[in-house]
N, C-alpha and C positions, 0 to 999 in steps of 0.2 A: 724246357718245355717239354715231355715225351711226344712222341707221334702218335700215341695213341688220345692223347688230352687234346694235339694239333687239330686233329680229325673229326674229333667229338665237338668239338668247338667250331667249328668250320660247320658239323651238320647240325648243330645247335643253330650258327645266325642262318642256312638255308630256310631254314622252320623260319627262324623269325622273319624272315624278307618274302616270304612267300605273303602275308596278310598284311603284310607292310602296303603292297599296291592296289588294295581293293577293298569292298564290300562283298563276300561270295553272300549269297543267300541262297534258298531252296530254291533247286532249278529240277520243275516236276519231269517226265516225262520225256528225259533225254539217254534215261543209260541203255534201255535199249535189253536186250538180252543178256545184257552185263551185269544189270542190277541185281548187287546181291540180298538176298531174302532180308537181312537185317535192314536194310534201307528200308522198305516196302512197309515192312512191320512197325518200323519206331516211328517212322513219316510221320503217323497218323498220332502219335502222342507226341511230338512235336522236339524228337531229338533220341542221340543214342544213347542208351544206358553204355557202364564200363565196358559189361563182357559184349555186347553186341558191336562195341568200338573194336575189341579182341578179334572176336569173331569175322570181323569187315574187313580188319588188315589182314587176319592168315589167310584168306578167302584170294584174296588180292595176291599177297606178295607169298615169295614160299621161304620162309622162316625155317633153318633148320631144325630141326629134330633136337639136338643136342646144346639148342639155346634155351636158355633158364630166361621164363620173364625175370626183367630187372625193377619195373617201374610205371605205372600210369599215373597220369597225373589229366585232371581235367582242368583247361584256363581257361575261369569265367572271364567274360571281357572286363565284365565291371567291378571285380577286384584284382584278381590274380593272374591277368593277362595283358599284355600291352597290345594284346590285336581288336579288332573290333564284333570280331566274333570268337564263341567260344568254342575247343579245339580238345581234340583227346590227343596228347599225346605220349606215346609208348614206348619202350626200349627191350630188349633182349638183349643179354650176355654170355659170352661163354669164356669162363678167364681171361687171360690176356689174350688168347687167340682173334677173340670175333666181338662185335657192337653191331646191334640194328635198330635202328631207330626210324618209328615214323608218326606222322600227326594226320590227323581225320580230322575236320569237320563236323564238329560233334551235333550237327540239324542235318545236315546233306548227307553228309557220311564219306563223301569226296574224298578222296586222297590227296595231301596234302604237299606230302613233302615224304622222301625213305632214302636210307642211306644202308650200307652193309659195308663194315669195314673191318680188315680183318690179316692177321698176318701173311695170310698166305696172298690175298689180294697184293699188299703190296713186296711180296718176296716174288712173285708170280713170274719165272723169267722161259715158261713151255711160249713155243709157235703163238702169237696172236691169231684170232681170228678174221678172216677177211673184213673189211671194210661194208659190202654187202651179207654179208653174214648177221655184225654187228646193225646194220640199221634194219633188217627183217628183226631181228630181237628187239629192237626198240619199238617199230611200230606193233609188234604185237603184243607189248609191254602199252601199250598204247588203247590199244581196240581193250584190254580188260580195265584198263584206271579210267579211262578217260568217256564221257561220254560222247554218243555217236555224232552230234551236234554240233558239238564244238572240233573233234576230229577232222569234221569236212572243213572248218574252217585255217585249215592251219597251211604254212608255207610248205614248200618244198624242206628238207634238212640241208640247216644252216647256211640258206639263202638272205639271212641277215645278220646282223650281229649278236653273241648269242646273248641271252637274259641275263645270265651275270657272267664277271670272267673269273675264270676258271681259279679255282682255288688250290686246288693240289695239282699237280704233275700226273698225267693219265699213266703215265709209263707203261704207253701202248695202247691205252683202252682209249675206246673210241666216243667221243664227246657230240650228240647230237640236240642241236635246239631249233623247234619248231615254231614259229613264229604265226601270233593272230593276225588272219587276214580279215578284211572288212569289205569285201570286195575287191578292188585294186590297190585298197588302202593298206599298210603295214601297222600295226600295234606291237611297237616295240617292246615296248614293258610287258607285253602280255603274251602268255603260250607255255611252252612246255621244255623245261630238258629233260636228258636223259642219257645218262654215262652207261655203254656196256664195256663190262669186265673184257680181258686175255681169253677166259674160257667161253666167251657168251654168252653172259648171264649180265641182268640189268643190276648194276650197284648203285645207283644215283638215282632219284627222276625231283625234279619242281616241280610245282604247280602252280602260276601266277595269274589268275583270267578275272577280270573286272565284271560283274554282271548285272548293273547298271545301265540305265540308259548312255547311248553314244552322241554325241553330238553330228549333225547334218556332215554327210562326207563332200558338201558342194563346198571349195573356197570362195570368197570375196574379192579376196585381191589373186594376184596372176605369180608365177614363178619369177619370173622379171623382177617385179618387184619386190619376194621376198627377198633373193640374189642382192637389190640391192640394199635392201635396208639393213641386212644382216655383216654386207660388204665395209657399211658405215659406224655400223654399233657394235656387233658383236667380236668379243675377244676375250679371249682367256688370261688368269691372274696367274702372276708369277708365283709360287709356292714350292716350299724344301717336302717332296713327298717319297715315303717309305721305299727302300731300293729292293726290298725285297718284294713289292705290290708290284712292281714291273718286273723283275726276274722270275720272282716264282721261288726265292733259293731263302725260305724263309726262317729257315735257321742262321746260316749262313750271313746274311744280310740283316741280321736284327740290329737297327740303332744306326744305320746307313741309308743316308739321304743322299739325293740328289735334285740339284736344282734347274726347275722344269715350268710350264707356260701348259697349265687345262685346266679345265674348265670347272670352278667351284658350282655353288648351290646359287652363290647371287648374281651367275657373269649372266651376261647379255647372250642367247644362244639360238632364241628361237623364236618365231615369227607367227604370232597367232594369225590363223588361216581369216577369221570370220573379219577381224580389227584392223589387222597391220602392227599392233602394238607387239613391239621388241621383248619377249619373256626370260625370265632368268628359270632354274629348275626347279623353283619351288609353285610353277604358275601365277607368278605376279611379274607385273611391268618392271623391267630391269634398270636398276637406276644408278647412276653414275656416284661413286661413294669412298670405296678406300678404306683401309685399316687405321685405323689408329691407336697407338700404343697408349696405356692409362698416363704413363710419365717417360720422363727419359734416363730414368739408374737402369746398368743390368749390372745383369752379374759378374763380379768381378775374381768370384771364389775359384782355385784352381783347381779341376774339374777331378783330380786323381789325386789329390792330400786329404788322408784320410786322420779322421779325429777319433777320439774315444768315448768314453759314458759323460766321462768329467768334464769335457770339453763342450759334450751336447748340452751336459746338463747348463752349465753357461747361457747358452743360446738359446734356450727355453727360457730361460730368468730375463735375459735379455727381451725376451719377446714379449713375456707377460705384460713386462714394463711399459709396450707401447698401447695396451688396451687399456681404456677408462678402467678407475677406482683403482683400489691395492690387492693386494692378492699374497696370499700367505705359500710358502713353498712346502710340499707333500712328500717330496722325493718322489723319488721312480717306481712306476706303476709296470716294470717289464719290458721288456723289447720284443723283436723280431728281425728276421733275417729272409731274405729271398735271395734267388740266384736266377739270374738270366738266360737264355739261350749261351751265350757268348762265354760264358762260365766265370762271372764273374758277381762277385758276392756282393751286397750292398746289405747294411745291416742300419736296424734305428731304434731308440731309447723313446720309452712312452715316458712323459713326468706330469705330476695332478699339482695344479693350485686349490687352495681355497679363496672364494672371491672373499674379501675382509668388509666392503663396502654395502654389503647385500643382506637384508635382514629378516628374518623368521626360519623358520626349522628346515624347510627344505629346501638349505640351498645346494645349486647344482654348481660339481665343481668344474674347473676348466683343465682338460688333457691334451699336452702340447707334443706332438713327435717329431724330434731329429735326427736325422740319419748319417751317419759317418762319415756324409760327404759334408756336414755341418750344410742341412737345408731341412727345412721344414717340411715335415711329410703331413702331418694334421695336424685341425686344431678343432677340438671337438667340447660342447656345453653339454655337460650331463654326461652319466655312465655310460658306460662302453653298448654298443648297441646297435637297430636301424630304426628311429625313431617316425618314419615317415609312414606309419599306418595306424590312427590312432582308435578306428572300431568304431568311430563314428562321424557325420558328413560336418563340417566345420561353417555354422553357420554366416561369420563376421569376420573376414578377411579382408589383410591390406592390399591395397592395387598390386599389380605383377610391378609397375615404373616403383612403386615405394619397395617392394622385395630388391628390385633389381641393386637401387640405390644403397639399401642396406646390405649388400652381396660387393657391391665394387667398395664399398667405405671400410667393409671388411678385412680384404685384396691390399686396400693401399693402406693398411696400417701393419698387416704381418708383413705384406710383399713390397715394402715402401725400397728397397735396395734394388726392384725388380720390375720397376713397372715399365720400363723401357723394351722389356720381353714378353711384355703380357697387352691383350684386348679382349674387351669385352665382344661375346659372341650375342648381338644385341639383336636378335628374331624373338619381336613378343608374340604369343599365344593367343590362338583365337579365343572366345568367349566360350566356345563351348571345351576347350581345352582346358582352361580355369578352371568351370565348375563342374569336368571331370574329378580335375584334382581335389577341389573342396570336399567334392562328395564322399572321395573314398578318403577324406581326414590326412591326404598326405602333405609334404612339405612341398614349397615352390624350390625350385634345383636351376640353378643359373651356372648359364655355361662361359668358361671364357678360353682362349686359345693363346699359343705361346707364338714368340718372336724369335728367328735368328739375325739379325742384323738387318731388321726391320721386314722380313718376310714370313709370312705363314706358315710354320711346319704342321703338314696336312695328321690328323691324327692326334697331336696330341693338346691333349683340353682339360680342363681341369672343372670342377663344379663347386658350387657353394649352396648350400641349404638352407632356407629362410625359413622360418615359421611363419604362417600365414596369418596365425593370431595376435601374434608379439609383433610381429616384423622384424623378429632378432635373427643375423646370420648365426645359426648354431654350427654349421661345420663347415671344414674347408679342407678338402682331401687330394693330396698333392701324389699321382700315382707315378713308384720309381721306375721308372723304363731305364734307366742311365743316360749317357749324353750322347748328342747329337753328333753323328761323324759325317760331315761333305766335304767332297772335294772340292769342289766350284762352291766362289764367295760371291759374286757377280755375275749377273745377265750380261750378256754382249748384243742381245737382241730385245726389240723394243714387243710388245702385246700386237700389235698392228701385223706383225712379220710375221709372229707364230700363227696369230690367226690366218691366214695365206698362205701360209707351209698346212695346216690343218685343210684348210678347203681344196687344196691342188689334190689331196686325195683323197676325198669323197664326195657322193653325188646330192646336190639339195632334191629332196623327195616334199611330198606331203603325206603325212604320217597321224596316226596317233598319239599320244601322250599323255600319260599320267605323269603329274606335278610328281615330286619329290616330298618327303615331310619334313620339316624343320627339324635341324638337333638344337633340340632346346631343353632339352631333360623334362619334358611332360609326357604324357602320353601318347600313346600313335593313337594318328584320328586317321582321317579319312579323304582323299581328295577324286575331283572328279577329272574323267579324261578332255581334253582339249585336241582341238585339230591344228597343226602345226605345220611350219614349214621348217625343216631343218637337217642340216650333212647328216649324210648316214653313206657308214663304208666303215672302212679299217680303223678298230680300235688302239689309239693309242697319245702318248702326250710329246711334246716339244723339246727337244733339250735345250737351253735357255744359251747356253754357252756356244754352242756351234748352229744352232738350227736345226737342227740333226730331226727326223722325226721319227722317234721309238715306238714300232711298233711293240704290242703289246704280245702279238703272237709272233713275230721273229726274236722277240726277246726270251720268248720261253723256249722257242726253238733250240738257241743257242744253248739254252742251261740241259737240254735233251744230249746225254754222253752219247756220241759215235764211235772209241775207242773202244769200250768195253764186251761188243760182242766178241764172242768166242772167247773169250777170256776165262781160266780157269778158277778162278775166283769173282766171276762176273756177280755171283747172289752178296755176296759181302760189301762189292762196290757198289753197290745197289743199295745194303743198309746203309752203307757210311755216306753215301749223295745224300740218303732221305733225310736221314740226321742232322745235314749240314758238317755233317764230320770232314767230309771233301768237297771243295768247290769245283765245277765246272766251268769253265772258261771256253768260250769260244765253241763249246761241242766235246772238249777236250778232259781228260780225268788226268791223262798221263800215267795209267794205275802203276809200268814200270819204274817210275821215274824214283828217286830217293825221296823217301820224307823226312822233313826235318823234326828237331828237337825242337823248336816252334810250334810245329804243325802237330808232335805228339802230344806235346801240354795242352793246347787247346782243345785235340780231342778227347783226354781223357779229363779235360776240366769239364766240358759238356758229358758226358758219361755218366761223372759225379750224378747230374743231375739225371740222368737217364736210366742209371738202373737202383738208384734207390739203396746202394749198398749201407750198413750201416757204419760208413765213415765219419768222424765228424772232426772239425776244426776245434784249435784249442782256446778260440774266444765265442764260443757259443753261451760263454758265462759272462759275468763282467767285468774282468778283463779287456784292456785294449790289447788291441793287437797292432802290432810294431813290424812297419816294414822291413824286408829283406832286401836290399839294392845290390843289382849289378852293374857293374859299368857301363858293359855294352846292351841294360835294356833301362832307360830312366822312366821318367812317366811319360813322356811325349812318344813312348813308343808302342804301336798298336799292339802288343803283347805282353803290354805292362801288367795290366788288371787280372791277365786271367793268371799268367805266371806268376803276382802276388797270390792271387786262391789256391793256386797250384803248393806253393811255400806251405799256407794255412792248412790243408788238407794233408799236405804230408808226401802230396805225392812226387815232389824233389825233394831234395836234401837242403838247409841251411847251411850250406857249404861252397868255397871258392869266389873268386870276385869276377870271374865271367860264365855268363849263361852261356851262351853262343848259340842264340838261338835259331841261326841259317846255318849250323851245320847238319849236315845227314844224321839221323839217331843210329845208335848201332843196334843187336838183336841185346848184346846185353844192356842198353840202358834202358831197353824196350823191356826186358822183362823185370828191371827193378822198379819202374811205371809200372809195370801191371801186377807187381806184388802190394806195392803201396797201396795200389786200387782198392784192392780186394781186404785192404784192411790187417796187411800182414808188415808192417814199418817196423814196428819193435823188433821180431824176430829176423832182418836181413842182417842186425848185427851181430850177429849170434852165428856165425858159420860154422859153429862145434854141434852143431844139433842136427846140420843138415850133411847128408852124403851125394856126391855130384854123380848125377849119373851119366857125366860126359866128362871123358878126358882133357879136354882142353878149355877148360872152365877155372882160372882164377880162385882164387880162395875166397874172395872178398866176394865175388858174387855167385857162389855155391848155393846161400840161403834161398833168392831171386830166381835163378835157374831152377833149382830142385820143386819150386811153388809151382811156376808156372808150367812146369812139365808133370806135375802131377794132376794139375789141375788142363792140359793136351791145351794150354793157349798159344804155344809157340813153337810148333814142331820143326825138327832138323830133318834134312835129306839124308842124315848119317848114321847111324844109330850110336855111334860112340863119340860125334862130335858134335858141340853146340853151335859152331862157329861165333862166341859171341863179338868179334870183332865187326863182322859185315853189316853192312847197310842195310838200314829195313825199306822195302821197298813201297809206294801208297797202298798199291794194291794188298801185300802182307800187313800194315797198321789194319788197314779197313778189317782182314779178317780176325786180327789180334781183337779189334773191340765190337764185331758179333760176337766171339769166342765172349769174353767178357762177360757180356751181356746173359748169354747161355748161362753161365758161372754162375749167375746172380741163384739161380734155384739150387745148386748144389750148397751153397752155405749155409 
């Protein structure tokens, strides 16, 4: 994923988070002198027009003059938006250089979210403004964008844990969280988050504010009783959590997991201050239960064994035999491929089958997709598309329980060899949620989770959609995210020990709490605040093997490089770290250390995705790809998939018996790899077409060196010597990657 795409997704996620926390309603008489004219005029009409929404944002924000309006979208709470209030979503763009997104409440005109990402912001290495200057900029922004009555209810900056985990390494930017206070009682899920850039400008804003009535702040039980109840009943769950969510290395740690204890949605962790009931994150009485897999069989396939189209079709034909009735194969419907940030390519093929047991003219075909790992990717009844909006209300529907049973039956049928790895996320929606789905003419979505050795894998979920009118499970979509990589496989401490380790680092407090919404594939509803006792303090998780408290703040601090300030290639190093090309370990990048051949291949494989050059592997047709094996890089080697991709894309030639991934890379080898990435692989075999600009380059390397010299990719300190046998440093490799990105615009 490119940096721009990543930041856009984060921006979209922030805007989504805004309204999931409560119900914004018209809030008259609180804007004071900062009230834009558009708001006062439109309030009488009941909402902002598109033009007024744009004017509103332009008055509040500094949209650069050279940014062009890209999109304006009205998100209606009844059809197009998962929110409970209508929004105007707006965006501006400046080519590849920058992107501005904003969301305003379409009724009140209040700014809900704002973010400004730019290449300059990401690469800025100039001295940052002081914390005092940044705070003043944040406060001035709040004075413009937030009603006075709300500003008067805010805590000191960063007095309490932030509204959301920081999704991007701020790179010297200042992050301020202002928590809503009702008297002396904090409302941790409410307030404002402001991020100030190095230049003193606000680059991100997030509003989270419940506008309904709050319960009485007077507790019926005391803190001692709450402490006793939590010590007796509260405990986090054992889970595999994404390493990149802990470290902030969103590219480098993709698909790497860590075994930890952390509180999930259904874990007991709060005490209702009015009743003394122990609650979970959904605001419901917490019940002891545990996760039960759908069966006992687990995946036994070799994760790295690749198959071709012919074998994939055989698997699809075996899968369709598990379904009731009989089917005729119609062959392949094509396929596709995707490549993750780790550089590993995944391919899949689609196969269509016609039901022979169904009578009538409008027989719906069945489509099954199988990946080159031999795994089911998708099952669908009907033509491709998203039949989740019928344009009419569903008058008569099966029950949620019946839909759930239909979904489980399909999973047990098609994934019978993996049932020990799958569990049902059994969260029945409210009646209001079900009615909302039927009103919109949508399908029911039943959610399942994945297990590893019986332990849930966070954020690894898939859904089965069920037709509410027929009760038939019509689609099963499995997301291709690559194998789960985790060093720890067994916990050495229990839940009680983990709960104690967390309590020792926090303080029990009386707070307002806005329950989360269940992850069950239903439209977002609303929740009402509660007065609860909970432990407040450093955010983190407990390592399930060592019992160590893993502070998010400390982990993120370790990922901020401490050894590149003053380095002549600092900008390139920052670029490489942001892109996940170079890892930071305990605050060190070691820029002058030699880069290995394995490092270079991993960098270049990721750059294939980043720069979008017209490089195509030979297997995009119907040909089956064959693995070229090196004796020192077997299927279990962490770089096996990356090296296979590099071979298939022609970044490294199919020659030799050893790859030597740990050997330092030379300038000559780097020149060859760079030239191949630019699409000049065939020219490297024609040295007679080139003249070397340097005296010390052997004939075989002349084409590669001449090409990288022409593009200015690997400058040499000597006018007549390239030094092809000299090893490349990590800083020089970072500079090369940045130059390759810039070369994209020259081709």
